[in-house]
N, C-alpha and C positions, 0 to 999 in steps of 0.2 A: 575949562579947556573941552575942546570937542573928545567925544568918546574915541577909544583906540581904535582906529581900523590900518590895517597895513596895506601894501601896495599893491596889492592884490584884491582888497575889499573886503579880507575877512575881518570881523569886528571880534575884537579880544574882549571876551567877557569871565574869562577865567585863569584865577592864581593856583599855582600851585607852590607853595612855601615849604621850603625846608627848613625847620626851626634847627635842627641838628644835624650832623654828617654821623654822630656816634650811633651805637647800636650795640644793643647786649646778644645780638646774634652774629655770625660770621656767615652766612649764606655763601654757600661756594661760588654761586654767579655774583653775587653783588659787593662784597668786601672782601681784603686781603684778611687771612689769621691775625698777622701782624700789621694791621693797617695803624697808619701815622697820621694824626688827624691835626688839623689847623690849631695854633694857638689860640686861647680863649680871649685873646684880645682882639682877635679877626673876626670874631664871631658876634653878630648882633645881639644888642639885649634883648631882653623882653620889650622894653619900652619901644626899643629903636624898628622892632617887627612889627609892632603895633601901628607906630607912624608910618610904617612905609605899607601895610595894609590898607589904610585910610588914605593913602595917594593913590593906589590902585582903585579904591572905591570912589573916588574924586573922578576919576577918569572913565569910570562906568563899568568898571569889573564888579559881577553881582555873585561869584560863584569862587571858594577859597576851599583848596583844601590843605590841610595841614600834613605834611610829610617829614621824611627825615632821610636818611639812619631810621633811628625808631623815636617818631615825634615824644612818646611818652616816657623817654629817658632824660628829656630836655627839664632840669631843675627849674622849678618855677613857673611849668608852663599852665596851672589854673590861672595866673595873672592874664597871660596874653589869655586863655579861654573865657575870663570874663568882659577883657575888652571887646573882643570878637563879639562875645555874648550882646553888649550893648550895642554893637551895630547892628544886629540882626533885631533886637528890640524896636531900633530906629527905622529899620526897613531900608536901611543902606545895603545889607548883606543879605542877598534873596536865599543861599546855600550856603553852609558852612558843614563840611565831612573831612575825614580824616582816615589815612591810611596806617596800619600800623601790623606789627607781627602778633601781636595780641597778649604777650608775656605779661604786661602790666596794665592789661585793659580792665581788669576787674576793678581795680582799686581807684580808675578815675572815670569809671561810668558816670559818677553823680556828678560831677564837673562837666562832663562833656554835656549831660542831659541838660545841665541847667545852663549852658551857653547855646545851648538850641542846635546842636549836632543832631541830626536825625539819621545818619547813616554813617556807618564805618567798613572800611574795606579793612579785611585781614588775612594777612599771608597765609595761605595752608598749602604745600604744595603735594602734600599727601596724608592721609591718615592712618597710615603704618607707623607707629611711634620708634621703632627703630629706624626707618629710614627717614624720617623726619628728622632727628637727632644728628643723622649723617648729614643731611643736607644743610641744616643750619649750624652745625657742628658744635651747639651747645644749649639748643631749645629744648623743650618741652612739651609735647603736643598738649599734656594733660592741662597744664598751666594756661595754655591759648585757648582749648576749650572752656576751660572754667570762665576765661575772659568772654567769651563768644556768649557763653549762656548768660552771665551778668548782664551784658548787653541786652539781650533780646528779651530778659525778664524786665528790663528798665524802658522797652519800648522802643530802643534804637535797631533799624533795620540793619543787619549784617550782610554783607557780600563777601565770599570767599574769592581769593585771587590764587591762581595755582601758575606758576612759571613752569611751563613743559619742558622737560630736559631729556634728548632721545637717550635710550639706554637707560635713565635713572628712574623716570616716575611717569614713563609716556605708555606703558603697557595696562591691556584692560584690566589687572587685577589692581591697579592704582587709580586708572581714570574712572571705571565702574563705581567702584567703591567711593569716590570723592562724590560722584555723583549722586547715589543712594544717600550719601552721608548730608548734603546739602537739601537733596528733596525733602527728606524725613523731618527735616529742621526747621524747613519753609524759606531756607537763604538761596540766594541767586548764588551763581559761581561765576567765574570767567577764567576763561585759560589765555595765558600770554606767552607767547613767545621769547626766548632768550634773545638779547641784544649783545653785541659786540664792543660791550663798555665795561666789562667786570674786574676783577683784578686782573692785571696783565691782558685786557681783552677778554678774560675767560678763556675756556678753549671752545671757543664758538664752533667751528665747523665741525668738531666730534658731538656737540651737544644741541645744537639746532635742527628743530623739525619743524615743517612750516606745519601752520594750523590748519591749513586747508587739506591737508592728510590726517591730522587729528579728527578734524570732524567728519570725514569721510570715514575713518572708522570707527568713529563713535556711531555713525549713522549704519555701520551694520548691525549694531545690537539694539540701539534704541531710534525711536520716532522722533526725528528732529522737526520742527515747524517754526519756520520763519517768521520773525515777530518786529513790528514796528516801534516796539518800544527804543527809547534812547536815553541817555543822562547826558549828562556835561561832558563826558569823557568820549573816549574812540571806540568803544565796544560796539560790535555788531551780536545783535542776540535773538537766540532760535529759544522755542519752549521744547521741555523734553515732556512728551506725551506720557509717557509710563511712571516719572516721577510728580510730574506737574510745575515742577523747577523751570526757573530760567536760566540760560546759560548763553553767557558772552565770549566773544573771540576778539582778541587783540593781535591781530598778525603786525606785531611792530615792525619786522624785518621784511619779510615776504611781501607784504602788501603796503601801499602808499595810502592813507586817508589823510593826506597832507591838503586837500582843497578846502575841505571844510574846518580845519584847526580853529579853535577858539582860544587857546593855550599858550600861557608864558610860564616860565620857571624861576624862580628866585631861590638859589641858594642861601645857607646860614649864614654866610660871610659878606652877603649883600650883592652877590654877584647875577644879573639876570640875563637869563638864557633864555631868546625868543623861541628854540627849538631844542627839543632834548637832543636830537640827532645833528645839532650844528655845533662846531666850536667857539662860533662868533658871540659875543658876550659883551656887556656893559656892566663896569663895575659901579655900584650904587651906594656903598658904605660910605666913603669919605665925604661923599655929596650931603648923605643923610646927616653926618655928624658936623659938618660945617655949617649947615643951613637946616636950622630946626624951624624955619616957614616950610619949607617942604617944596617950593619954588623948583629948586634946582633938581630935585629930583624929578616931579613932574615932568621938566624939559627933557631930562635924560631920559624918561620910560618913552615919552612920546617919540623921541629920535631914536631910539632901539628898535621901536616896532618897524622900523623902514628898513632894518637889515634881518627881517624874520624871512628864511628861504620859502621857496616854493614847495619845498620838500626835504625829506631829512636823507642823509647820508649814510644810512645803513644798508648793507647788501646783505643778501641771500646767498651770496658764494661762500662767504667765510672771509673775505678779503679783511684784513686788519683796517679798523679805521684810524684817523689820528686822536683819538680821543684819549687823554691820560686821565679823565675821571672816571671813577666809580660809579654805580648807581648809588650807594650811599651817600655820594655829594648832593645828587641832585633830584633824588626822589624818583619814582615811577612815573 
């Protein structure tokens, strides 16, 4: 079949695959404390996840990011990593990455490296241990740092992700500490705006702060130089002269970078979302289970790309969206 191209001519080469909606943290902007999860029968098996990735590879996707929830809580995940590692060795999968909260990273580093994972994105919203525990509602910064250190020792590149919340972790004492922390260890860092799709749409209006303000605030204390560096994701990058580190900004709500979007997302129950900020979706689970050849899934994926919108439906005003799903269901 022809490579995936939507009606605006955007070539789809990047799949973000959620392997589970479960997580061992309960970050306030992402997942409810009493979160109810889908029955296990509705979750794709590891074999089904592997077959689904193969469909996307057949359609020209060459970059896969494993997400969650927390992907490293998925029982048996090394089986999927081995499958994807074979696709890497065959040259069908150009880049395999992982987003994680880092709590279990240390134990998984050997399997990730063996599969050809070269970079991990680790969620670290602050390097203040007490605030970290409050934001995650059960996380240990020390355990996360141990995982980051293990990944770095194994040669994996590490990028830190920080969701900036107004009045929580957007003060100079927090953001400057993160910049120094990342720069001293040679890690890139990306700041991300909160989005109106957390538990009960989160308290978006209270905690949203446009990243243009954050960048301007940082520029008063640090020398930031624009860089042309790009990854498969939507970050726009600057270099911090004082630390030597690279800083990314994803203005997911206040800005629109949709014209160059090359991504789709599939949830752990097999639902394809052509856009994170749009509720239109195509269920793939039944097709995957009823047709082992994959032909029906290929046709459904190709058709789904035609409903990829020209832009997301997030607004910077705090107006609630119609999205019932949380970030843990789709991955960031």
